[in-house]
FIRO-343248 format. One record per residue (C-alpha): z, y, x. Coordinates in nm, 3 decimals. Example, Ala and Ser with C-alpha at 12.3 -4.5 7.8 and 13.67 -1.06 7.14 Angstrom:
BEGIN
{zz 0.780; yy -0.450; xx 1.230}
{zz 0.714; yy -0.106; xx 1.367}
//
This chain:
BEGIN
{zz 14.387; yy 7.001; xx 4.266}
{zz 14.745; yy 6.901; xx 4.189}
{zz 15.010; yy 7.157; xx 4.098}
{zz 15.330; yy 7.084; xx 4.290}
{zz 15.676; yy 7.237; xx 4.245}
{zz 15.931; yy 7.183; xx 4.523}
{zz 16.280; yy 7.265; xx 4.398}
{zz 16.591; yy 7.381; xx 4.578}
{zz 16.515; yy 7.309; xx 4.943}
{zz 16.637; yy 7.495; xx 5.249}
{zz 16.328; yy 7.664; xx 5.390}
{zz 16.312; yy 7.720; xx 5.767}
{zz 16.049; yy 7.987; xx 5.820}
{zz 15.997; yy 8.307; xx 6.022}
{zz 16.342; yy 8.299; xx 6.185}
{zz 16.526; yy 8.252; xx 5.856}
{zz 16.685; yy 7.964; xx 5.664}
{zz 16.711; yy 8.022; xx 5.290}
{zz 16.725; yy 7.822; xx 4.969}
{zz 16.416; yy 7.855; xx 4.751}
{zz 16.155; yy 7.682; xx 4.537}
{zz 15.788; yy 7.657; xx 4.635}
{zz 15.502; yy 7.637; xx 4.385}
{zz 15.166; yy 7.509; xx 4.510}
{zz 14.843; yy 7.539; xx 4.314}
{zz 14.489; yy 7.445; xx 4.419}
{zz 14.618; yy 7.348; xx 4.762}
{zz 14.778; yy 7.683; xx 4.839}
{zz 15.129; yy 7.820; xx 4.813}
{zz 15.121; yy 8.043; xx 4.507}
{zz 15.487; yy 8.138; xx 4.475}
{zz 15.809; yy 8.123; xx 4.680}
{zz 16.133; yy 8.211; xx 4.504}
{zz 16.445; yy 8.092; xx 4.326}
{zz 16.430; yy 7.929; xx 3.983}
{zz 16.052; yy 7.896; xx 3.951}
{zz 15.959; yy 7.779; xx 3.601}
{zz 15.595; yy 7.669; xx 3.604}
{zz 15.411; yy 7.359; xx 3.491}
{zz 15.358; yy 7.110; xx 3.774}
{zz 15.190; yy 6.772; xx 3.795}
{zz 15.455; yy 6.676; xx 4.045}
{zz 15.809; yy 6.808; xx 4.080}
{zz 15.990; yy 6.730; xx 4.406}
{zz 16.367; yy 6.768; xx 4.422}
{zz 16.441; yy 6.892; xx 4.774}
{zz 16.809; yy 6.969; xx 4.716}
{zz 17.001; yy 6.935; xx 5.041}
{zz 16.679; yy 6.888; xx 5.237}
{zz 16.515; yy 7.118; xx 5.491}
{zz 16.158; yy 7.236; xx 5.442}
{zz 15.938; yy 7.345; xx 5.730}
{zz 15.567; yy 7.426; xx 5.769}
{zz 15.352; yy 7.137; xx 5.883}
{zz 15.357; yy 7.096; xx 6.261}
{zz 15.042; yy 7.196; xx 6.450}
{zz 14.987; yy 6.988; xx 6.765}
{zz 14.742; yy 7.173; xx 6.987}
{zz 14.687; yy 6.888; xx 7.235}
{zz 14.616; yy 6.527; xx 7.147}
{zz 14.385; yy 6.249; xx 7.263}
{zz 14.303; yy 6.031; xx 6.961}
{zz 14.054; yy 5.835; xx 7.178}
{zz 13.757; yy 5.842; xx 6.945}
{zz 13.473; yy 5.803; xx 7.033}
{zz 13.464; yy 5.556; xx 7.319}
{zz 13.806; yy 5.396; xx 7.362}
{zz 13.908; yy 5.314; xx 7.006}
{zz 14.093; yy 5.004; xx 7.124}
{zz 14.369; yy 5.245; xx 7.238}
{zz 14.371; yy 5.456; xx 6.920}
{zz 14.136; yy 5.636; xx 6.684}
{zz 14.128; yy 5.927; xx 6.444}
{zz 14.225; yy 5.706; xx 6.149}
{zz 14.530; yy 5.541; xx 6.310}
{zz 14.666; yy 5.830; xx 6.513}
{zz 14.634; yy 6.093; xx 6.238}
{zz 14.840; yy 5.867; xx 6.013}
{zz 15.098; yy 5.815; xx 6.286}
{zz 15.113; yy 6.195; xx 6.314}
{zz 15.192; yy 6.221; xx 5.941}
{zz 15.506; yy 6.013; xx 5.995}
{zz 15.618; yy 6.278; xx 6.241}
{zz 15.550; yy 6.577; xx 6.015}
{zz 15.231; yy 6.680; xx 6.196}
{zz 14.972; yy 6.819; xx 5.953}
{zz 14.714; yy 6.961; xx 6.198}
{zz 14.586; yy 6.855; xx 6.539}
{zz 14.347; yy 6.970; xx 6.811}
{zz 14.181; yy 6.689; xx 7.000}
{zz 14.056; yy 6.687; xx 7.357}
{zz 13.695; yy 6.630; xx 7.475}
{zz 13.746; yy 6.359; xx 7.740}
{zz 13.584; yy 6.090; xx 7.530}
{zz 13.304; yy 5.845; xx 7.603}
{zz 13.067; yy 6.023; xx 7.601}
{zz 13.236; yy 6.348; xx 7.703}
{zz 13.212; yy 6.622; xx 7.443}
{zz 13.005; yy 6.877; xx 7.635}
{zz 12.724; yy 6.951; xx 7.387}
{zz 12.720; yy 7.101; xx 7.040}
{zz 12.568; yy 6.778; xx 6.909}
{zz 12.848; yy 6.558; xx 7.044}
{zz 13.105; yy 6.807; xx 6.915}
{zz 12.956; yy 6.794; xx 6.567}
{zz 12.962; yy 6.415; xx 6.585}
{zz 13.342; yy 6.425; xx 6.622}
{zz 13.375; yy 6.660; xx 6.326}
{zz 13.165; yy 6.420; xx 6.120}
{zz 13.398; yy 6.135; xx 6.214}
{zz 13.711; yy 6.332; xx 6.127}
{zz 13.578; yy 6.439; xx 5.790}
{zz 13.599; yy 6.081; xx 5.662}
{zz 13.877; yy 5.939; xx 5.881}
{zz 14.149; yy 6.199; xx 5.941}
{zz 14.461; yy 6.210; xx 5.724}
{zz 14.552; yy 6.558; xx 5.854}
{zz 14.374; yy 6.884; xx 5.936}
{zz 14.170; yy 6.879; xx 6.254}
{zz 13.989; yy 7.072; xx 6.523}
{zz 13.817; yy 6.969; xx 6.845}
{zz 13.778; yy 7.136; xx 7.183}
{zz 13.441; yy 7.188; xx 7.343}
{zz 13.449; yy 7.035; xx 7.691}
{zz 13.354; yy 7.244; xx 7.993}
{zz 13.152; yy 7.103; xx 8.282}
{zz 13.009; yy 7.255; xx 8.596}
{zz 12.668; yy 7.278; xx 8.431}
{zz 12.704; yy 7.331; xx 8.052}
{zz 12.758; yy 7.708; xx 8.018}
{zz 12.463; yy 7.731; xx 7.777}
{zz 12.632; yy 7.483; xx 7.543}
{zz 12.964; yy 7.670; xx 7.564}
{zz 12.791; yy 7.996; xx 7.472}
{zz 12.658; yy 7.833; xx 7.154}
{zz 13.015; yy 7.775; xx 7.035}
{zz 13.132; yy 7.942; xx 6.714}
{zz 13.484; yy 8.067; xx 6.786}
{zz 13.568; yy 8.072; xx 6.413}
{zz 13.510; yy 7.697; xx 6.385}
{zz 13.664; yy 7.541; xx 6.699}
{zz 14.005; yy 7.573; xx 6.861}
{zz 13.875; yy 7.644; xx 7.210}
{zz 13.698; yy 7.539; xx 7.527}
{zz 13.884; yy 7.285; xx 7.740}
{zz 13.860; yy 7.306; xx 8.118}
{zz 13.994; yy 7.025; xx 8.333}
{zz 14.064; yy 7.217; xx 8.653}
{zz 14.187; yy 6.897; xx 8.811}
{zz 14.262; yy 6.529; xx 8.760}
{zz 13.978; yy 6.431; xx 8.535}
{zz 13.677; yy 6.207; xx 8.570}
{zz 13.304; yy 6.246; xx 8.549}
{zz 13.146; yy 6.566; xx 8.427}
{zz 13.467; yy 6.713; xx 8.282}
{zz 13.617; yy 6.806; xx 8.619}
{zz 13.518; yy 7.170; xx 8.671}
{zz 13.565; yy 7.233; xx 9.044}
{zz 13.285; yy 7.479; xx 9.113}
{zz 13.432; yy 7.829; xx 9.155}
{zz 13.119; yy 8.004; xx 9.033}
{zz 13.104; yy 7.784; xx 8.724}
{zz 13.468; yy 7.864; xx 8.650}
{zz 13.409; yy 8.237; xx 8.690}
{zz 13.112; yy 8.222; xx 8.454}
{zz 13.300; yy 8.026; xx 8.189}
{zz 13.605; yy 8.255; xx 8.207}
{zz 13.397; yy 8.569; xx 8.188}
{zz 13.157; yy 8.457; xx 7.914}
{zz 13.333; yy 8.203; xx 7.689}
{zz 13.331; yy 8.319; xx 7.325}
{zz 13.643; yy 8.110; xx 7.255}
{zz 13.994; yy 8.065; xx 7.386}
{zz 14.002; yy 7.864; xx 7.709}
{zz 14.262; yy 7.588; xx 7.741}
{zz 14.325; yy 7.448; xx 8.088}
{zz 14.465; yy 7.136; xx 8.248}
{zz 14.589; yy 7.275; xx 8.579}
{zz 14.631; yy 7.053; xx 8.885}
{zz 14.460; yy 7.117; xx 9.217}
{zz 14.232; yy 6.818; xx 9.267}
{zz 14.205; yy 6.842; xx 9.646}
{zz 14.582; yy 6.847; xx 9.685}
{zz 14.623; yy 6.548; xx 9.451}
{zz 14.366; yy 6.347; xx 9.647}
{zz 14.528; yy 6.435; xx 9.980}
{zz 14.872; yy 6.332; xx 9.854}
{zz 14.738; yy 6.010; xx 9.705}
{zz 14.574; yy 5.917; xx 10.034}
{zz 14.897; yy 5.975; xx 10.226}
{zz 15.117; yy 5.768; xx 9.995}
{zz 14.863; yy 5.492; xx 9.931}
{zz 14.819; yy 5.447; xx 10.307}
{zz 15.196; yy 5.423; xx 10.347}
{zz 15.279; yy 5.195; xx 10.053}
{zz 14.952; yy 5.034; xx 9.946}
{zz 14.985; yy 4.840; xx 9.622}
{zz 15.364; yy 4.857; xx 9.651}
{zz 15.375; yy 5.225; xx 9.566}
{zz 15.613; yy 5.286; xx 9.275}
{zz 15.591; yy 5.521; xx 8.977}
{zz 15.875; yy 5.727; xx 9.129}
{zz 15.616; yy 5.876; xx 9.366}
{zz 15.404; yy 6.012; xx 9.083}
{zz 15.584; yy 6.352; xx 9.075}
{zz 15.564; yy 6.368; xx 9.454}
{zz 15.189; yy 6.311; xx 9.456}
{zz 15.143; yy 6.551; xx 9.165}
{zz 15.409; yy 6.797; xx 9.272}
{zz 15.489; yy 7.154; xx 9.174}
{zz 15.256; yy 7.301; xx 9.436}
{zz 14.963; yy 7.096; xx 9.301}
{zz 15.024; yy 7.253; xx 8.961}
{zz 15.093; yy 7.607; xx 9.082}
{zz 14.777; yy 7.630; xx 9.293}
{zz 14.566; yy 7.558; xx 8.987}
{zz 14.760; yy 7.740; xx 8.713}
{zz 14.793; yy 8.058; xx 8.920}
{zz 14.417; yy 8.047; xx 8.985}
{zz 14.350; yy 8.011; xx 8.610}
{zz 14.580; yy 8.302; xx 8.530}
{zz 14.407; yy 8.518; xx 8.792}
{zz 14.064; yy 8.434; xx 8.649}
{zz 14.183; yy 8.514; xx 8.297}
{zz 14.329; yy 8.848; xx 8.400}
{zz 14.013; yy 8.940; xx 8.587}
{zz 13.794; yy 8.871; xx 8.282}
{zz 14.048; yy 8.956; xx 8.008}
{zz 14.000; yy 8.603; xx 7.877}
{zz 14.217; yy 8.439; xx 7.614}
{zz 14.376; yy 8.160; xx 7.816}
{zz 14.614; yy 7.887; xx 7.701}
{zz 14.768; yy 7.688; xx 7.987}
{zz 14.850; yy 7.338; xx 7.870}
{zz 15.146; yy 7.108; xx 7.949}
{zz 15.331; yy 7.315; xx 8.210}
{zz 15.582; yy 7.117; xx 8.416}
{zz 15.732; yy 7.311; xx 8.706}
{zz 15.980; yy 7.587; xx 8.781}
{zz 15.728; yy 7.731; xx 9.028}
{zz 15.484; yy 7.812; xx 8.746}
{zz 15.726; yy 7.987; xx 8.510}
{zz 15.698; yy 8.338; xx 8.669}
{zz 15.327; yy 8.334; xx 8.580}
{zz 15.409; yy 8.390; xx 8.212}
{zz 15.533; yy 8.692; xx 8.022}
{zz 15.805; yy 8.732; xx 7.758}
{zz 15.799; yy 9.111; xx 7.742}
{zz 15.522; yy 9.135; xx 7.484}
{zz 15.483; yy 8.964; xx 7.146}
{zz 15.280; yy 8.647; xx 7.117}
{zz 15.028; yy 8.824; xx 6.895}
{zz 14.953; yy 9.062; xx 7.183}
{zz 14.937; yy 8.802; xx 7.459}
{zz 14.601; yy 8.720; xx 7.616}
{zz 14.759; yy 8.441; xx 7.824}
{zz 14.973; yy 8.183; xx 7.642}
{zz 15.154; yy 7.873; xx 7.755}
{zz 15.258; yy 7.528; xx 7.639}
{zz 15.524; yy 7.271; xx 7.717}
{zz 15.521; yy 6.912; xx 7.596}
{zz 15.812; yy 6.720; xx 7.447}
{zz 15.818; yy 6.451; xx 7.716}
{zz 15.860; yy 6.713; xx 7.988}
{zz 16.157; yy 6.852; xx 7.794}
{zz 16.312; yy 6.508; xx 7.736}
{zz 16.252; yy 6.316; xx 8.060}
{zz 16.297; yy 6.403; xx 8.429}
{zz 16.240; yy 6.208; xx 8.748}
{zz 16.568; yy 6.017; xx 8.708}
{zz 16.397; yy 5.811; xx 8.433}
{zz 16.127; yy 5.661; xx 8.658}
{zz 16.334; yy 5.360; xx 8.779}
{zz 16.387; yy 5.258; xx 8.414}
{zz 16.061; yy 5.365; xx 8.251}
{zz 15.812; yy 5.336; xx 8.537}
{zz 15.449; yy 5.365; xx 8.425}
{zz 15.555; yy 5.423; xx 8.065}
{zz 15.624; yy 5.786; xx 8.158}
{zz 15.335; yy 5.818; xx 8.403}
{zz 15.138; yy 6.121; xx 8.285}
{zz 14.937; yy 6.412; xx 8.425}
{zz 15.082; yy 6.659; xx 8.507}
{zz 15.380; yy 6.452; xx 8.611}
{zz 15.733; yy 6.457; xx 8.474}
{zz 15.921; yy 6.628; xx 8.757}
{zz 16.278; yy 6.702; xx 8.867}
{zz 16.591; yy 6.802; xx 8.676}
{zz 16.551; yy 7.146; xx 8.827}
{zz 16.203; yy 7.171; xx 8.679}
{zz 16.327; yy 7.044; xx 8.343}
{zz 16.599; yy 7.309; xx 8.342}
{zz 16.344; yy 7.582; xx 8.423}
{zz 16.118; yy 7.466; xx 8.137}
{zz 16.407; yy 7.491; xx 7.894}
{zz 16.501; yy 7.838; xx 8.013}
{zz 16.141; yy 7.956; xx 7.979}
{zz 16.104; yy 7.798; xx 7.635}
{zz 16.414; yy 7.969; xx 7.502}
{zz 16.326; yy 8.310; xx 7.647}
{zz 15.964; yy 8.290; xx 7.522}
{zz 15.776; yy 8.262; xx 7.849}
{zz 15.667; yy 7.924; xx 7.708}
{zz 15.503; yy 7.977; xx 7.370}
{zz 15.413; yy 7.640; xx 7.220}
{zz 15.560; yy 7.289; xx 7.204}
{zz 15.298; yy 7.010; xx 7.185}
{zz 15.261; yy 6.644; xx 7.283}
{zz 14.946; yy 6.566; xx 7.486}
{zz 14.956; yy 6.242; xx 7.283}
{zz 14.757; yy 5.997; xx 7.497}
{zz 14.787; yy 5.629; xx 7.398}
{zz 14.705; yy 5.338; xx 7.626}
{zz 14.760; yy 4.970; xx 7.563}
{zz 15.073; yy 4.793; xx 7.682}
{zz 14.861; yy 4.576; xx 7.911}
{zz 14.712; yy 4.886; xx 8.076}
{zz 15.055; yy 5.039; xx 8.129}
{zz 15.185; yy 4.709; xx 8.274}
{zz 14.948; yy 4.723; xx 8.572}
{zz 15.063; yy 4.824; xx 8.919}
{zz 15.124; yy 5.198; xx 8.952}
{zz 14.795; yy 5.296; xx 9.113}
{zz 14.593; yy 5.111; xx 8.844}
{zz 14.798; yy 5.210; xx 8.543}
{zz 14.649; yy 5.500; xx 8.340}
{zz 14.838; yy 5.823; xx 8.280}
{zz 14.945; yy 5.926; xx 7.931}
{zz 15.208; yy 5.861; xx 7.664}
{zz 15.186; yy 5.811; xx 7.285}
{zz 15.401; yy 6.090; xx 7.137}
{zz 15.264; yy 6.254; xx 6.820}
{zz 15.482; yy 6.052; xx 6.578}
{zz 15.804; yy 6.137; xx 6.761}
{zz 15.776; yy 6.497; xx 6.882}
{zz 15.965; yy 6.653; xx 6.590}
{zz 16.246; yy 6.401; xx 6.624}
{zz 16.278; yy 6.470; xx 6.997}
{zz 16.330; yy 6.837; xx 6.915}
{zz 16.569; yy 6.764; xx 6.627}
{zz 16.777; yy 6.564; xx 6.874}
{zz 16.802; yy 6.872; xx 7.094}
{zz 16.898; yy 7.074; xx 6.785}
{zz 17.180; yy 6.829; xx 6.711}
{zz 17.298; yy 6.875; xx 7.071}
{zz 17.306; yy 7.253; xx 7.021}
{zz 17.030; yy 7.312; xx 7.275}
{zz 16.783; yy 7.483; xx 7.038}
{zz 16.792; yy 7.619; xx 6.681}
{zz 16.589; yy 7.491; xx 6.388}
{zz 16.430; yy 7.834; xx 6.361}
{zz 16.316; yy 7.814; xx 6.724}
{zz 16.175; yy 7.464; xx 6.677}
{zz 15.968; yy 7.583; xx 6.381}
{zz 15.857; yy 7.889; xx 6.576}
{zz 15.734; yy 7.684; xx 6.873}
{zz 15.580; yy 7.391; xx 6.680}
{zz 15.439; yy 7.568; xx 6.371}
{zz 15.421; yy 7.949; xx 6.394}
{zz 15.328; yy 7.986; xx 6.762}
{zz 15.035; yy 7.743; xx 6.768}
{zz 14.895; yy 7.927; xx 6.465}
{zz 14.937; yy 8.261; xx 6.642}
{zz 14.815; yy 8.156; xx 6.987}
{zz 14.499; yy 7.997; xx 6.847}
{zz 14.456; yy 8.248; xx 6.561}
{zz 14.444; yy 7.973; xx 6.299}
{zz 14.366; yy 8.098; xx 5.951}
{zz 14.633; yy 8.061; xx 5.680}
{zz 14.844; yy 7.786; xx 5.836}
{zz 15.162; yy 7.750; xx 6.039}
{zz 15.386; yy 7.939; xx 5.795}
{zz 15.535; yy 7.897; xx 5.450}
{zz 15.375; yy 8.205; xx 5.295}
{zz 15.222; yy 8.285; xx 4.960}
{zz 14.845; yy 8.241; xx 4.987}
{zz 14.868; yy 8.000; xx 5.281}
{zz 14.765; yy 7.635; xx 5.262}
{zz 15.037; yy 7.400; xx 5.140}
{zz 15.108; yy 7.211; xx 5.463}
{zz 15.475; yy 7.126; xx 5.407}
{zz 15.732; yy 6.889; xx 5.560}
{zz 16.055; yy 6.796; xx 5.381}
{zz 16.323; yy 6.662; xx 5.616}
{zz 16.645; yy 6.467; xx 5.565}
{zz 16.863; yy 6.592; xx 5.849}
{zz 17.135; yy 6.331; xx 5.783}
{zz 16.912; yy 6.030; xx 5.845}
{zz 16.955; yy 5.828; xx 6.164}
{zz 16.707; yy 5.567; xx 6.280}
{zz 16.610; yy 5.374; xx 6.590}
{zz 16.258; yy 5.350; xx 6.733}
{zz 16.129; yy 4.991; xx 6.719}
{zz 15.801; yy 4.801; xx 6.708}
{zz 15.840; yy 4.781; xx 6.330}
{zz 15.835; yy 5.160; xx 6.279}
{zz 15.593; yy 5.265; xx 6.557}
{zz 15.269; yy 5.368; xx 6.387}
{zz 15.047; yy 5.418; xx 6.693}
{zz 14.765; yy 5.167; xx 6.732}
{zz 14.898; yy 5.082; xx 7.080}
{zz 15.234; yy 4.989; xx 6.915}
{zz 15.467; yy 5.105; xx 7.191}
{zz 15.664; yy 5.419; xx 7.265}
{zz 15.861; yy 5.547; xx 7.565}
{zz 16.140; yy 5.611; xx 7.311}
{zz 16.166; yy 5.250; xx 7.195}
{zz 16.536; yy 5.168; xx 7.142}
{zz 16.634; yy 5.536; xx 7.120}
{zz 16.820; yy 5.652; xx 6.807}
{zz 16.692; yy 5.974; xx 6.654}
{zz 16.869; yy 6.205; xx 6.413}
{zz 16.668; yy 6.344; xx 6.123}
{zz 16.389; yy 6.193; xx 5.917}
{zz 16.065; yy 6.303; xx 5.755}
{zz 16.095; yy 6.235; xx 5.383}
{zz 15.776; yy 6.390; xx 5.246}
{zz 15.464; yy 6.557; xx 5.389}
{zz 15.210; yy 6.761; xx 5.197}
{zz 14.866; yy 6.833; xx 5.343}
{zz 14.672; yy 7.111; xx 5.170}
{zz 14.905; yy 7.088; xx 4.874}
{zz 14.871; yy 6.713; xx 4.819}
{zz 15.148; yy 6.460; xx 4.885}
{zz 15.027; yy 6.257; xx 5.184}
{zz 15.350; yy 6.077; xx 5.278}
{zz 15.657; yy 6.000; xx 5.069}
{zz 15.961; yy 5.801; xx 5.186}
{zz 15.763; yy 5.611; xx 5.447}
{zz 15.470; yy 5.534; xx 5.217}
{zz 15.124; yy 5.682; xx 5.269}
{zz 14.986; yy 5.855; xx 4.959}
{zz 14.676; yy 6.075; xx 4.946}
{zz 14.528; yy 6.072; xx 5.296}
{zz 14.177; yy 6.200; xx 5.225}
{zz 14.264; yy 6.566; xx 5.176}
{zz 14.232; yy 6.691; xx 5.535}
{zz 14.032; yy 7.001; xx 5.625}
{zz 13.869; yy 7.143; xx 5.934}
{zz 14.082; yy 7.419; xx 6.084}
{zz 13.931; yy 7.767; xx 6.085}
{zz 14.009; yy 8.051; xx 6.323}
{zz 14.005; yy 8.429; xx 6.327}
{zz 13.757; yy 8.594; xx 6.559}
{zz 13.906; yy 8.703; xx 6.890}
{zz 13.794; yy 9.064; xx 6.870}
//
């Protein structure tokens, strides 16, 4: 393994910003301090640059296996590198759905040879696969994913008894997509009957409104409390849901944790006339009032984690009429820059960004030896040039789908270098060593 010495950067870590060197040996951070004098195969001058832990994105859809024409582990993990993401957790709604230990292992086998960054995969829950869930090793996977609404095929878990059994018996953290399916279907019927094929994307947050989300998320929280389950509620979107979550205890002590995604922090329903299907996603981007409530909850720690729900589709698919256009946005390359833009506006501190995108995912999922710049931890490191300005264009979009809802937007801040497990994986826009990824490991729940 390469010995790397990073000199003179401004480290943002554990609610502090301080100037220091970092020495990495055999993939791990061996020493943090000023004036380190040790032999290194590579010396990186980080003077005037900010250094953060690698971002951990706990919710992505890299589309492999089954729909690789949209994206795959190879392409999307490399796009993530350009955004300072060094670890991801991928969802089970593939073709076939990941609902058996054999299909889960198949994804790990794919990632071992294809991923440029560290990886983990969720086990998918179905109405009838409790036996497979119980075979899960909670030290080797990030969690069990339950689609409590708005999914297809076997991954929609809508049987109350099945939900109760999974919540009470799952050996792993449960992560939920929360929308009440019956309410969504009823709303769709009403608006499709009224507008037919002329229905516009502006109705998406009306069909998938705050009540749709609250009915499901409150039910999940109740189930988790009843069974003392570790629950992580994904991509929250509404003011109505925010009282469900606690900020009076530390994240390490929470049994129920929460997530917000960057697009729900950036966009609101005023963007639909301009963006249309490009910002169609489930749960929906909602009102300015909801956006404001998400920000308040993020800053006061009711919302624990910032993620993306990266979900690429082709331009042709997104160009269909509203009712035929799929939901989901490609985001993993741009999430850090979205948050740095808010930092530049004075809306959030760098320390808080690092907490929500690096430290908190590691804590909520009990990831071993990642998410922090600490001696003994793996050397997942991002070096940022905060003075850089750049505009999103087709030429610098790295997703396989080659479009972004941020196209034409100017971002402040750039990723200069990324190290994955102590090896330089990206330097000044050029991919370097991209075969050094590892499977994420987790601490036992109890």
